[in-house]
N, C-alpha and C positions, 0 to 999 in steps of 0.2 A: 504492499501498500505506500503511496508517497502523497505527502499532502503538503500545501505551501502555503504559508503559515504569515500574518505582519499581524503586528502589536500597535497602537498609537498611545502615546503616553501624557503625563500631566505635563513634565518638563524632564529634558535630560540633566538635570541638574542634581546634586542629591535631595532626599526628598519625595523626589518624584515617582510615581504609583502607574499602571497601567489602567487606562481608560478605554480604549476598546482591543477586542482579539479578533481575528477571523481566520478560518483557514480554508483551502479548497482542496479536494481529492482531483487525481488523476484522471476524470471523468467531468472536470470540472462545476463540480456540484460544488458548494460551500454553504457555509451560516458565521454570521458575523454577532458580535453581541456585545454592546455597551454594557461599560462596567461601573455598577454603582459603591463608590470609593466606602473602602473599609473605615470604620470609624479609627481603628490605631494611623490610620494612613491622612487623618485627617486632626487639628489642633484645638482644640476650643478658647484657648485662651490666643493664639497666636494666628487666627483665620487658617488658612491653607497653604503653610509655607512652601508646600511642593507642588504646586501649580504654580506655571510659566504662563501669562498674558502674551509673552510672544509666540508660545506652543499652540493656545487656543490659536490665534491668528493661522498657524498654519494648518490644523487638524479642524479647525471650524467647530468643535465640541465647548460649549458651555459647560460650566461643572452646578450650574440650576438644569439642564438637561442630564446630565448625568446621576445627577438626587431626582430626579421628576420621573427619567425614562431608562436608568441602566438595570440590570439585574445586578442582585446582591451575589457579591464574592463568591458563597458555596455555590452558588446556580450555574455558573459562569465555568468555573472550577471545575462541576461535574462534569460540566461537555468538553471542557480544554481537555481534560484527563486520555481524553481520545490520544492527541497528541506524543502521550508519553507509549502506546502500545510499542514493542520490541518487532512489530511485524510491520512498521512503520516509518518509511523514510521522510523525517520531516526536517522540509527545506527555506529557506528567509536569506533575502539579501541581506539582511545585518544579523548573524545567529549571534554576537556575543551581546546585541542590547534588546533583541527576543529573548533570546534567554533570562536576562537578567528578570523581566518583565511576566512574562509566566513562574518564573522563581517566585517574585512578590507576590504573584496573584494567588502559587498553590498556598503559600506560608500562612498567607491572610485567611486562607477557608481553611488551617487545619489540615490539609494532604498532602502527606510525604512523598510528593514525587518527584524526578527528574526527568528534564527532557533534552535529548543531544539532539540539537540543531547542528544541521548540514547546512555549508555556504552554498546557495545555488545553484551557482556556476562549478561546482562539484557535479551536481548532475545534468548540468548543461555537457561537460566531459562524457559522463555518462554517455547520454547522449548521441555522440561524434562518436563514439566507440569502434561503430561499424564501416569505418572509413577507415580504420585503420586493420582492421580484422580481414576485411574483404576489397580487393583479390590479395589473397597470403603475399607476403614482401618477401623478394627471396633475401638470401642472405648477403647476397655478394657486394663490391665494393657501392651500389648504386643505395644500396637498402636506408645510410642514414639520410643521403638526399630522400629520397622518397618520404621516412618520416618526417620531413619537416615540412617538405610540402602537406601533408596530409595535414602535419601542425599546424600551418599557416590556413590551410582552408576552414580549420573549425574554428582556429580564430575571426577569420570571416562572416561562419554562419551563424556562430553567437552572435558576435556585435551588430550583423545586421539585425536580427529577430529583436538586440535592443534595442536601436534605433525607430523599426519602426513601432513599436508598442511604447517610446518614451513619446511619440510623434501623437499616436494617436488620442483624438480627443478624449477623456473622459476625467471620472473626479480622478485628484490625487490627493497622499495624505489622509485617505482614509482604509480601517482595516480589510475591507470586502473588496474593491475595487484594486488594492496595490496587490491582494494576496490573487488575485485574477489575471493581473498583469504578469505577475511571475510563472500565473501555468499557459496563459498564452505565448510565453517567449518560449516554454519547453517545448511546446505544442509544433511550434513554429520552427526550433532547430530539429526535432524530430521529422517536420514535413521536409526538412528542406536534404537533408544527411539523405531519406531515401530517395529523391528526385537526382542526388549527383549520384548514388550507389544504382538507378536504373540505367543513367546514364551511362555510366562504367559500362552495365550488364551488356547495352545495346552496341559497345565499340566491339 
């Protein structure tokens, strides 16, 4: 099972907390959850020190929206526990940050779970692997040049797919659209690899 995950946070500074999480599976089916801040994330005396107005301007989610529309951390964490499955390859374009926010979510919900996020570029690399496997490369002196050519082709395919997604008109800095963007990029890489292999087979 492959899952593409994205989170939005209240701030990138210390004290920040997750406010939205979404994931999309390999078929493009996804779900998204706004997270009502846990009590321990809010300081009744100091307001909400972990809230950044700058971050709010980026994702467009207000604290009032979270308080009125967000689901309790326990409910969201129970759904997000899917991301800790041993059968899942969970990918993110910011695994260090997203892993931290997921850890904060599980901790606040009292769930002892950990999730190991892959950099999505690792998955894109796996999608390009068939280019190296077929046709088989000779062990002669030209092998190194052939491998370099294929490596360059793979980089071009990934860069092209990412550029198409970047130019797509869509909502940005919201968890579900961003996760869907990673999924679409992966699909585009796989399709382009398949096209190249088909062309090679016809030669």
